[in-house]
MARRO-573078 format. One record per residue: residue in one letter; x negated, y, z of N, C-alpha, C, CB in turn. Coordinates in steps of 0.001 Angstrom, whole numbers, padded with zeros to 6 digits, always signed. Each point is the difference from the previous one (the first is absolute). Glycine has a CB too. Layout:
BEGIN
AXYZXYZXYZXYZ
...
***
This chain:
BEGIN
M+041821+020398-016383-001111-000907+000273-001084+000750+000768+000513-001346-002088
T-000947+000779+003178-000999+000643+000838-001399-000342-000490+001572-000076+001956
A-002366+001094-002189-001371-000223-000462-000877-000400+001176+000311+001666-001867
P-001240-002596+001628-000898-000398+001091-000894+001162+000406+000035-002373-000821
V-000271+002459+002100-000830+001063+000557-001410-000552+000244+002033+001114+001080
A-003001-000427-001618-001383-000430+000178-000438+000266+001433-000497+000457-002430
P-000251-001386+003037-000471+000219+001365-000980+001164+000065+000325-002431+000480
I-000259+003153+000625-000904+001130+000203-001248-000493+000713+001936+001631+000099
P-003114-001452-000695-001214-000473+000664-000263+000784+001271-000939-000680-002208
R+000544-000033+003255-000319+000629+001271-001451-000314+000325+002405-000174+000812
N-003282+001064-001246-001417-000204+000252-000405+000361+001422-000402+000444-002393
D+001370+000098+003166-000315+000389+001372+000376-001082+001002+000334+002374-000651
L+000089-003558+000161+000385-001091+000889-000870-001225-000251+002353+000873+000065
I-002500-001684+000969-000698-001284-000121+000790-001026+000802-002284+001122-000296
A+002439-002325-000256+000759-001065+000655-000939-001125+000416+002049+000586-001351
C-001781-001152+002505-000791-001139+000469+000326-001222-000856-000052+000931+002364
P-000948-001636-002898+000281-001158-000851+000546-001194+000757-001784+000787-001478
H+001726-000774+002810+000451-001156+000775+001392+000207+000603-002389-000504+000504
C+002635+001673+000107+001289+000211+000670+000849+001060-000686-001075-000667+002128
D+000571+001276-003218+000742+000982-000799+000290+001298+000748+001007-001899-001210
A-001671+002153+002302+000161+001281+000684-000591+001110-000866-000087-001136+002270
A+000795+002259-002383-000442+001109-000843-000572+001116+000865+001736-000586-001730
Y-002808+001189+001239-000668+001068+000733-000319+001135-000959-000971-001652+001650
T+000870+002849-001091-000500+001122-000774-001492-000191-000222+001784+001540+000936
L-002202-001424-002161-001387-000293-000356-000946+001023+000622+000775-001043-002149
A-001731+000546+002905-001076+000825+000553-001294-000752-000246+001507+001055+001787
R-002354-000518-002627-001211-000709-000388-001069+000147+001075+000548+000370-002422
P-000977-001470+003023-001046+000085+001018-001349+000305-000620+001273-001598+001415
G-002182+002095-000608-001345+000264-000473-000820-001277-000066+000136+002290+000962
H-001353-002185-001505-000874-001165-000092-000348-000503+001403-000939+000847-002193
G+001055-002155+002360-000242-000593+001305+001241-000098+000850-002269+000878-000126
E+003363-000212-000262+001273-000086+000703+000940-000925-000768-000309+002331+000944
R+001427-002650-000343+000966-000841-000681+001411+000322+000471-001729-001800-000240
A+002684+001595-000653+001408+000183+000310+000618-001374+000247+000122+002131-001397
V+000556-002271+002539+000526-001297+000425+001500+000110+000215-002203-000600+001077
C+002930-000424-001487+001440-000057+000225+000279-000137+001496+000355-001039-002282
H+000528+001908+002808+000309-000051+001436+000885-001188+000355-000204+002478+000081
R+000895-003038-001075+000915-001099+000285-000712-001342+000040+001814+001304-001073
C-002621-001612+000042-000651-001315-000071-001522+000081+000032+001953-000798-001286
H-002497+002017+001401-001446+000228+000124-000785-000429-001240+000254-000312+002446
T+000401+000274-003593-000700-000266-001249-000780+001242-000426+001774-001670-000681
V-003016+001470+000232-000805+001115-000473+000538+000446-001358-002046-000838+001264
L+002459+002101-001378+000570+000515-001228-001047+000662-000885+002146+000317+001199
I-002989+000507-000623-001042+000702-000745-001281-000065+000818+001687+001553-001121
M-002789-001918+000470-001279-000072+000696-001129+000385-000967+000897-001812+001551
P-001028+003088-001850-001049+000419-000938-001389-000130+000617+001624+001572-001065
R-002598-001917+000245-001401-000110+000411-000868+000678-001042+000445-002167+001230
R-001558+002686-000781-000950+000617-000921-000715-001092-000806-000314+001970+001580
K+000267-001781-002893-000666-000922-000909+000527-001427+000137-002019+001448+000108
A+003288-001567+000291+000581-001339+000155+000088-000724-001335+001300+000815+001969
G-001052-000065-003062+000122-000637-001301-001258-000727-000412+001608+001742-000623
L-002757-001102+000787-001268-000640-000352-000262-001209+000884-000894+002206-000768
Q+001233-002098+002048-000206-001128+000908+000885-001180-000376-000611+001600+001819
I+001866-001311-002182+000911-001086-000371-000451-000657-001294+001890+001180+001148
I-002362-000378-002107-000496-000564-001258-001213-000885+000256+000854+002005-001253
A-001768-001546+002104-001173-000816+000325+000413-001309+000670-001372+002090+000242
L+002335-002016+000682+000495-001212+000653+000669-000928-001009+000315+001287+002130
S+000435-000718-003065+000705-000810-000993-000987-000743-000905+001919+001628+000058
V-002965-000936-000486-001014-000651-000837-000670-001137+000772-000392+002165-001247
A+000081-001914+002518-000610-001048+000817+000934-001187+000163-001321+001737+001205
I+002619-001474-001045+000969-001084+000159+000100-000834-001276+001279+001399+001648
V-001287-000739-002806+000048-000734-001272-001205-000935-000116+001241+001921-001087
I-002416-001415+001415-001211-000824-000077+000075-001170+000970-001323+002016-000675
L+001779-001750+001905+000053-001056+001010+001048-001051-000339-000755+001647+001708
I+001918-001231-002224+001031-000974-000378-000512-000911-001103+001800+001626+000647
T-002436-001042-001646-000507-000800-001121-001065-000981+000459+000499+001889-001550
A-001430-001404+002374-001079-000879+000466+000512-001046+000979-001619+001867-000325
A+002518-001454+001229+000506-000940+001001+000824-001115-000621+000009+001847+001648
A+000605-001588-002805+000799-001029-000653-000855-001051-000695+001789+001684-000302
I-003053-001351+000054-000861-000899-000782-000998-000744+000873+000252+001528-001940
F-000897-000816+002851-001043-000615+000824+000598-000953+001026-001424+002030-000320
P+000614-002974+000834+000511-000953+001008+000503+000713+001247-001596-001717-000858
F+002745+001296+001329+000597+000582+001198-000367-000799+001239+001883+000874-001383
L-001776-002196+001279-000330-000884+001114-000723-001225-000520+001990+000815+001296
S-002837-001366-000440-000647-001287-000272+000311-000928+001168-001869+001091-001372
I+002367-002277+001062+000396-000959+001026-000791-001285-000192+002318+001006+000141
A-002910-001482+000937-000767-001251-000021+000561-000934+001065-002088+001199-000827
V+002427-002424+000417+000516-000994+000934-000355-001387-000518+001896+001535+000706
A-002404-002375+000157-000345-001393-000321-000898-000091-001227+002166-000729+000999
G-003111+001630-001118-000936-000017-001121+000510+000633-001274-000893-002012+000987
A+002163+002374-001034+000564+000653-001182-000033+001512+000188+001483-001998-000451
H-001756+002696-000643-000128+001457+000059+000785+000616-001150-002280-000179+001094
N+003011+001232-000775+000810+000636-001036+000084+001503+000259+001333-002127-000310
S-001418+002905-000773+000144+001449+000076+001212+000410-000827-002501+000314+000328
V+003196+000702+000140+001216+000436-000679+000053+001520+000002+001210-002117+000675
S-000715+002667-001781+000204+001445-000094+001462+000324+000296-001869+000206-001702
I+002172+001082+001853+001378+000401+000265+000899-000385-001176-000816+001904+001442
L+000330-001718-002648+000802-000343-001174+000238-001496-000078-000920+001984-001198
D-000096-002792+001543+000181-001454+000024+001052-000407+001019-002375-000291-000708
A+002323+000931+001893+000960-000337+001047+001416+000400-000397-001802+000279+001708
A+001943+000890-002334+001332+000468-000393+000609-000870-001093-000679+002315+000620
L-000174-002860-001498+000486-000805-001124-000186-001494+000237-000526+001899-001514
A+000443-002298+002763-000265-001410+000320+001118-000912-000474-001314+000739+001973
F+002538-000260-002016+001134-000846-000382+000546+000373-001372+000563-000268+002412
S-001417+000803-003262+000479+000478-001302+000339-001134-000962-001379+002031+000332
D+000977-003264-000032+000275-001114-000904+001291-000733+000324-002431-000236-000292
G+003028+000512+001434+001189-000727+000415+001249+000842-000043-001433-001379+001414
P+002481+000897-000751+001273+000741+000004-000066+001300+000799+001168-002175-000235
L-002233+002373+001018-000136+001217+000801-000753+001095-000738+000048-001406+002038
V-000029+001362-003366-000744+000979-000782+000531+001416+000234-000461-001767-001722
V+001771+001907+001924+000567+001335+000255-000525+000552+001318+002074-000606-001295
L-002098-000237+002322-000538+000428+001293-001477+000346-000112+001681-001439+001167
S-002404+000659-001953-001428+000250-000188-000239+001344-000679-000394-002466-000144
L+001153+002746-000909-000145+001270-000709+000420+001175+000878+000408-001188-002166
A+000651+000999+002956+000434+001070+000902-001053+000294+001053+002372-000665-000378
T-003025-000374+000886-001065+000201+000975-001154+000783-000597+000657-002120+001123
A-001058+001752-002334-001080+000729-000669+000378+001453-000240-000732-002122-001085
A+001992+002358+000731+000443+001368-000258-000024+000834+001273+001429-000834-001874
L-000915+000284+002977+000083+000766+001240-001369+000277+000606+002227-001010+000395
I-003169+000102-000601-001319+000157+000607-000936+000824-000872+000322-002182+001141
I-000249+001992-002464-001002+000604-000888+000614+001031-000935-001311-002110+000118
F+002293+001697-000911+000438+000828-001120+000837+001199+000431-000051-002033-001398
V+000898+001882+002399+000788+001145+000464-000881+001064+000643+001946-001521+000350
P-002865+001164+000580-000904+001040+000520-000841+000661-001091-000078-001256+002138
L-000367+000461-003113-000785+000567-001095+000843+000953-000841-001414-002070-000042
A+002659+001685-000236+000886+000860-000791+000274+001304+000734+001051-002027-001044
R-000843+001969+002350+000251+001219+000775-001181+000962-000087+001467-001310+001555
V-002668+000777-001423-001181+000857-000027-000183+000616-001382-001069-001411+001782
L+001236+000628-002826-000156+000524-001358+001060+001064-000308-000974-002207-000716
L+002201+002003+001178+001034+001005-000193-000330+001286+000762+001687-001831-000316
S-002231+001681+001517-000386+001176+000782-001111+000777-000698+000659-001193+002106
L-001625+000479-002665-001068+000678-000741+000555+000718-001218-001634-001719+000789
Y+002570+001093-001481+000602+000602-001181+000702+001314+000351+000288-002289-000998
V+000318+002330+002169+000737+001189+000416-000933+001063+000573+001995-001435+000457
L-002953+001026+000381-000777+000956+000788-001144+000642-000768+000599-001319+001977
V-001234+000595-002888-001186+000552-000679+000302+001309-000724-000854-002324-000272
P+001910+002419-000553+000281+001300-000630+000325+001102+001007+000827-001245-001974
I-000110+000894+003052+000359+001005+000998-001232+000557+000682+002178-001145+000353
V-003081+000267+000051-001211+000438+000702-000888+000833-000917+000107-002044+001450
M-000093+001741-002748-000814+000745-000960+000702+001259-000514-001063-002153-000654
D+002185+002543+001301+000756+001208-000362+000466-000021-001451-001314+001259+001693
R+001746-002422-002127+000547-000154-001335+001489-000324+000095-002243-000776-000874
P+002978+000928-000231+001416-000377+000037+000161-001477+000357+000509+001772-001712
P+000578-002123+002384+000230-001409+000344-000010-000897-001229+001335+000743+001960
A-001771-001966-001783-000024-000965-001099+001427-000315-000443-002165-000983+000865
P+002346+000528-002101+001347-000376-000466+000624-001067+000902-000684+000555-002354
Q+001940-000336+002702+000754-000930+000852-000667-000174+001376+000796-001196-002073
A-001490+002230+002558-000696-000110+001285+000984-000174+001152-001853+001409-000910
A+002981-000717+000854+000988-000126+001075+000534-001424+000081+000625+002409-000294
Q-000334-003010-000859+000486-001385+000001-001079-000955+000494+001539+000545-001902
A-002796-000271+001540-001094-000859+000451-000168+000084+001515-001144+000304-002215
F+001231+000904+002770-000145+000141+001453+001198-000611+000725-001351+002097-000338
R+002538-001964-000242+001184-000614+000601-000136-001519+000006+001411+001941-000766
L-001952-002512-000305-000214-001444-000043-001040-000432+001015+000617-000004-002410
A-001689+000782+002552-001035-000328+000991+000578-000015+001409-001739+001020-001489
E+002631-000063+001787+000626+000033+001318+000973-001159+000175-000250+002488+000038
A+000953-002863-001111+000936-001119+000087-000732-001326+000232+001575+001243-001508
L-002807-001338+001017-000771-001237+000168-000670-000096+001361-000378-000008-002441
R+000383+001086+003213-000735-000005+001268+000443-001103+000954-000287+002433-000276
P+001604-002699+000464+000369-001095+000911-000426-001376-000496+001912+001379+000713
W-002194-001505-002028-000355-001291-000567-001511-000206-000094+002129+000064-001273
S-002891+000902+001724-001449-000143+000044-000378-000617+001337-000338+001989-001547
M+000010-003269+001538-000121-000754+001244-001419-000469+000270+002340-000715-000300
A-003312+001553-000012-001384-000364+000299-000213-000141+001501-000752+001184-002075
E+001382-000306+002867-000155-000068+001450+000623-001280+000564+000011+002511+000096
I+001155-002885-000636+000666-001224+000467-000867-001217-000312+002268+001064-000345
F-002893-001062-000839-000881-001106-000367-001184-000084+000959+000688+000247-002406
A-001245+000904+002792-001136-000003+000927+000402-000574+001351-000956+001995-001174
I+002137-001629+001670+000463-000542+001284+000243-001509-000118+001053+002230+000581
G-000449-002663-001683+000224-001430-000200-001296-000787-000058+002081+000560-001207
C-003100+000015+000551-001302-000671-000058-000612-000127+001385-000343+000886-002308
A+000471+000155+003113-000564-000046+001352+000647-001098+000831-000475+002449-000134
V+001801-002581+000029+000700-001051+000746-000399-001380-000504+001921+001561+000394
A-002011-001722-001721-000361-001302-000567-001427-000391+000357+001593+000411-001873
L-002502+000558+001894-001399-000322+000303-000168-000479+001429-000720+001691-001670
V+001500-001164+002587-000071-000447+001389+000357-001480+000103+000580+002319+000784
K+000404-002741-001562+000419-001406+000048-000964-000909-000762+002372+000760+000191
V-002857-000285-001342-000876-000838-000822-001379-000154+000623+001248+000740-002022
S-001699+000250+002778-001356-000040+000557-000201-001167+000965-000104+002471-000252
D+001182-002998+000827-000123-001165+000880-000139-001298-000777+001338+001210+001695
L-001020-001187-002977-000019-001221-000801-001161-000055-000988+002456-000077+000241
A-003024+001228-000594-001054+000032-001009-000901+001203+000244+001503-001156-001671
D-002663+001130+001008-000923+001127+000062+000410+001026-001061-001890-001497+000848
V+002215+002678-000402+000478+001052-000892-001019+001130-000024+002415-000607+000469
S-002786+001008-001667-000909+001145-000164+000640+001013-000946-002036-001472+000402
F+001787+002734-000133+000594+001074-000785-000851+000304-001214+001028+000952+002062
G-000351-000822-003204-000682+000400-001220-000013+001512-000145+000675-002150-001068
P-001344+002671+000048-000057+001462-000190+001371+000622-000214-002259-000287-000968
A+003186-000450+000348+001331+000557-000243+000751+000240+001302+000056-001170-002201
F-000351+000407+003256+000667+000213+001287-000312+001382+000539-000111-002452+000476
W-001168+002833-000511-000393+001309+000525+000481+001115-000921-002008-001039+001094
M+002026+000778-002406+000564+000990-000916+001478+000234+000299-001660-000686-001756
F+002375-000395+002023+001424+000121+000257+000249+000694+001329+000415-002066-001343
A-001260+001819+002333+000151+000678+001291-000179+001507-000161-000835-002057+001185
I-000176+002463-001967-000204+001428-000262+001154+000550-000818-002490-000310+000085
L+002980-000493-001035+001117+000422-000852+001232+000335+000830-000895-001428-001847
V+001225+000592+002821+001182+000240+000830-000134+001322+000751+000344-002483+000244
V-001538+002747+000283-000220+001255+000726+000153+001203-000933-001553-001196+001582
L+000989+001088-002799+000079+001115-000942+001432+000271-000447-002303-000549-000764
V+003096-000505+000600+001401+000180-000390+000757+000774+001075-000082-002141-001325
V-000156+001789+002588+000666+000695+001108-000449+001462+000052+000147-002167+001298
V-001443+002408-001466-000513+001366+000026+000567+000814-001151-002094-000814+001093
Q+002168+000209-002273+000540+000714-001161+001455+000403+000223-001569-001269-001481
D+002378+000355+002019+001405+000315+000251+000145+001122+001021+000598-002364-000539
N-001488+002396+001530+000072+001047+001018-000477+001344-000529-000344-001737+001739
F-000567+001727-002709-000517+001237-000571+000968+000630-000991-002290-000889+000315
L+003111+000070-000948+000852+000486-001082+001182+000785+000556-000684-001956-001415
C+000796+003216+001031+001163+000827+000340+000953-000055-001183-001366+001545+001520
R+002412-002313-001392+000904-000230-001125+000759+001272-000387+000229-002384+000730
W+000084+003228+000233+000674+001247-000354-000896+000859-000891+001293-000080+002160
S-002590+000109-001854-000919+000793-000814-000058-000518-001431-001340+000510+002045
V+001392-001839-002203-000021-000574-001347+001270+000369-000759-001426-001901+000824
W+002583+001710-000167+001259+000346-000671+000057+001491-000306+001149-001898+001173
N-001657+002715-000280+000001+001438-000237-000867+000353-001208+000371+000393+002453
A-001527-001052-002576-000878+000251-001148+000638-000498-001302-002005-000184+001515
L+002716-000922-001452+000633-000535-001204+001198+000836-000439-000763-002269+000674
S+001369+002983+000251+001175+000801-000344-000353+001356-000586+001208-001162+001801
K-002493+001549-001728-000395+001292-000545-000015-000068-001531-001376+000491+002076
P+001783+000568-002738-000046-000009-001465-001417-000044-000502+002123+001259-000064
A-002314-001911-001076-001344-000118-000580-000515+001376-000420+000524-002341-000796
K-001813+002575+001010-000612+001259-000379-000201+000034-001507-001137+000170+002243
S+001447+000946-002855-000154+000140-001446-001422+000366-000346+002383+000683-000205
***
């Protein structure tokens, strides 16, 4: 009977997450980045004090998501009738009918998934930035946050709103509520946070043994 052979860890290699090309690990300096030659995916991009910046962005995103979901997003006036709606109201507009699943999915993709990603990132990054051992199950939490990234559709919602407003503006008077501007800032912060985050640095920090 042949005994299974344990894999040999290769800490001197790095693989591209998109095309699986393998490279000899060379850590770039601050302000530099390592890029895949095949698909041009950024593999490593360390920044000075990036952890504190990402945490600050994450806290701001949590505040903006919570406020944007509650405050009025749009106000529409037509033929003497006036109505204001929040993002949560719009997402749950069909919650009483057979489209309740679609309504809940819309709310999740616009609000709850982006919020969950940010909270998971904070759970993982705060101990690392404070030079403490990783939080329990931090690797699984960061893996879940990365898995949820394609399902965080705040940007898609913003583009859809822009297209809808162009059409509605010819039929009614549309005014932006405070949640609209919060959501616009939120979309920008989400993009900035994703660009600031060096995922290799996070995985590297999580793979280090805890200090005794």
